[in-house]
DOVEX-871682 format. One line per 4 residues: for each residue x, y, z of N, C-alpha, C, O, CB. Coordinates in pm, 1 decimal. Glycine has a CB too. Layout:
REM DOVEX-871682
X/Y/Z/X/Y/Z/X/Y/Z/X/Y/Z/X/Y/Z  ...
REM end
This chain:
REM DOVEX-871682
83.4/-118.1/0.0/0.0/0.0/0.0/87.8/124.2/0.0/192.2/128.5/65.0/-94.9/-0.1/120.8  44.5/222.7/-72.3/121.4/345.3/-86.7/44.7/459.5/-19.9/-66.2/491.0/-63.1/149.3/376.7/-237.0  100.4/522.4/84.2/30.8/634.3/147.7/37.9/760.0/60.9/141.5/789.9/1.5/90.4/662.4/286.3  -73.4/833.1/54.4/-77.9/956.7/-23.6/-188.2/1046.5/29.7/-305.7/1010.3/23.4/-100.2/926.8/-173.7
-152.5/1161.8/81.6/-246.5/1265.0/126.4/-359.5/1208.4/213.0/-477.2/1227.3/182.3/-305.7/1336.3/5.9  -323.9/1140.2/319.4/-419.8/1082.1/413.9/-506.6/971.4/353.9/-611.8/938.5/408.7/-508.5/1190.2/467.6  -463.1/914.3/242.1/-531.1/799.2/182.6/-425.1/693.5/152.8/-306.2/716.9/174.9/-610.2/839.5/51.9  -466.6/579.7/103.9/-370.3/476.9/63.6/-410.8/417.9/-70.0/-528.9/394.1/-95.6/-360.0/365.9/170.3
-313.5/394.8/-153.6/-336.0/330.3/-282.4/-298.6/183.8/-268.8/-193.9/151.3/-212.7/-253.9/399.3/-396.3  -381.7/96.8/-318.9/-350.5/-45.9/-309.8/-276.0/-95.0/-433.1/-232.5/-210.1/-436.9/-478.1/-126.9/-290.8  -260.9/-10.6/-533.1/-191.7/-50.9/-655.3/-43.9/-18.4/-648.3/-2.9/78.9/-584.9/-253.9/16.8/-776.4  34.5/-100.2/-713.6/177.1/-75.7/-730.0/218.6/-145.3/-859.3/134.1/-203.4/-927.4/260.8/-127.6/-605.8
344.9/-140.5/-893.6/390.3/-193.2/-1022.2/350.1/-339.1/-1043.0/310.5/-376.6/-1153.4/540.8/-179.9/-1033.0  359.6/-421.0/-939.8/324.1/-563.0/-954.9/176.5/-579.4/-991.0/144.1/-651.0/-1085.7/355.2/-640.4/-825.1  86.4/-514.0/-916.9/-56.5/-532.2/-945.3/-94.6/-469.4/-1079.1/-178.3/-524.0/-1151.0/-141.8/-471.5/-832.8  -34.7/-356.0/-1113.3/-64.0/-292.7/-1242.4/-20.2/-383.2/-1357.6/-93.1/-398.4/-1455.6/6.4/-155.2/-1252.6
98.7/-443.3/-1346.3/148.6/-533.1/-1450.4/61.9/-658.0/-1459.8/28.5/-702.4/-1569.7/294.7/-572.0/-1422.8  25.8/-714.0/-1346.4/-59.7/-833.0/-1343.8/-194.0/-803.5/-1410.4/-243.3/-884.2/-1489.3/-81.4/-881.3/-1198.4  -252.6/-689.3/-1379.2/-381.2/-653.4/-1437.8/-370.4/-634.2/-1588.9/-460.8/-672.3/-1663.3/-435.0/-526.5/-1372.8  -260.1/-575.3/-1633.9/-240.1/-556.6/-1777.7/-227.6/-691.2/-1848.9/-282.9/-709.7/-1957.3/-114.9/-471.0/-1803.8
-155.6/-784.4/-1788.4/-141.5/-917.3/-1848.4/-274.4/-990.8/-1855.0/-293.9/-1075.7/-1942.0/-41.0/-1000.2/-1769.9  -365.5/-959.4/-1764.8/-497.1/-1023.4/-1763.4/-595.1/-953.0/-1857.6/-711.9/-991.0/-1865.4/-553.5/-1024.7/-1621.2  -547.2/-850.1/-1929.3/-632.8/-781.5/-2025.1/-691.9/-652.2/-1974.0/-772.2/-589.6/-2043.2/-742.1/-870.9/-2066.5  -654.4/-611.0/-1854.9/-705.8/-486.0/-1798.8/-630.7/-365.1/-1851.6/-534.5/-377.5/-1927.4/-697.5/-489.2/-1647.4
-676.1/-249.6/-1810.6/-611.2/-125.0/-1848.7/-552.4/-61.2/-1724.1/-623.8/5.6/-1649.3/-710.7/-28.4/-1919.2  -423.6/-80.8/-1700.8/-361.7/-23.5/-1581.0/-328.2/123.5/-1600.4/-316.4/171.1/-1713.4/-235.7/-100.7/-1544.3  -313.4/193.5/-1491.9/-271.0/332.4/-1498.6/-171.7/355.7/-1385.7/-209.0/359.5/-1268.4/-393.0/430.5/-1488.7  -47.2/371.0/-1421.7/56.8/399.5/-1322.9/108.8/540.1/-1350.1/161.6/567.6/-1457.9/173.2/293.3/-1328.7
94.2/627.3/-1254.1/136.0/766.7/-1270.7/237.6/800.2/-1163.3/210.9/783.1/-1044.3/14.4/863.8/-1263.9  352.3/847.3/-1204.4/452.3/896.0/-1110.2/442.0/1047.4/-1103.4/421.2/1112.9/-1205.5/595.9/851.5/-1151.5  455.9/1102.0/-986.9/446.3/1246.1/-971.5/527.8/1290.4/-851.9/561.0/1210.9/-764.0/300.2/1290.0/-956.5  559.3/1418.1/-850.4/632.4/1476.8/-738.3/568.1/1609.9/-702.9/503.0/1673.1/-786.2/783.4/1495.2/-772.4
587.0/1651.0/-579.7/544.4/1783.0/-536.1/670.2/1862.7/-505.6/745.4/1825.7/-415.5/449.1/1775.2/-411.4  695.1/1971.8/-578.4/814.6/2050.8/-549.0/803.7/2116.6/-411.8/694.6/2152.0/-366.9/836.5/2157.4/-657.2  916.6/2132.2/-347.0/918.8/2200.8/-218.0/892.4/2349.7/-239.8/915.1/2402.5/-348.6/1054.9/2178.7/-145.2  845.6/2414.6/-137.7/815.4/2556.8/-147.1/941.3/2631.9/-190.9/1048.1/2614.4/-132.1/762.5/2611.5/-11.1
928.8/2714.0/-292.3/1041.4/2791.1/-342.3/1115.4/2725.5/-457.7/1193.8/2791.5/-525.9/1136.4/2816.1/-231.9  1092.1/2596.9/-480.8/1155.8/2530.1/-594.0/1079.6/2562.9/-721.4/959.7/2590.5/-718.5/1161.9/2376.8/-572.0  1151.0/2559.4/-833.1/1084.5/2588.4/-959.0/992.9/2472.1/-997.9/1012.3/2358.9/-953.5/1188.1/2615.8/-1070.1  894.0/2501.5/-1080.6/800.1/2398.3/-1123.6/868.1/2304.7/-1222.9/974.7/2336.5/-1275.5/673.6/2461.7/-1186.5
807.8/2191.6/-1248.0/861.8/2095.5/-1342.9/870.6/2157.4/-1482.2/967.2/2134.3/-1554.9/775.4/1968.6/-1345.9  770.6/2235.2/-1518.5/770.9/2300.3/-1649.9/887.0/2398.7/-1659.7/956.2/2402.5/-1761.4/636.8/2373.0/-1675.3  909.0/2477.8/-1556.0/1020.6/2572.5/-1556.2/1154.2/2499.0/-1559.4/1246.6/2542.4/-1628.2/1013.6/2664.1/-1433.3  1165.6/2390.7/-1487.4/1290.0/2314.3/-1485.6/1317.9/2252.1/-1622.2/1433.6/2235.1/-1660.4/1284.1/2205.3/-1378.0
1213.3/2218.6/-1694.7/1227.4/2155.2/-1826.0/1273.2/2253.7/-1932.3/1341.2/2214.6/-2027.2/1096.0/2092.3/-1868.2  1237.1/2381.3/-1918.2/1270.4/2483.5/-2020.4/1415.7/2505.9/-2034.7/1457.7/2588.2/-2116.1/1206.0/2613.2/-1988.6
REM end
């Protein structure tokens, strides 16, 4: 289980891959929250 903003996600790479192999449509999204004062991802990419 993955904790996130006072909730928990039960999915991870293993379950997403298993579901895809069974014909499902998995969705794995990686994301980050910049610390206060850090530039945004878009600004860092420019």
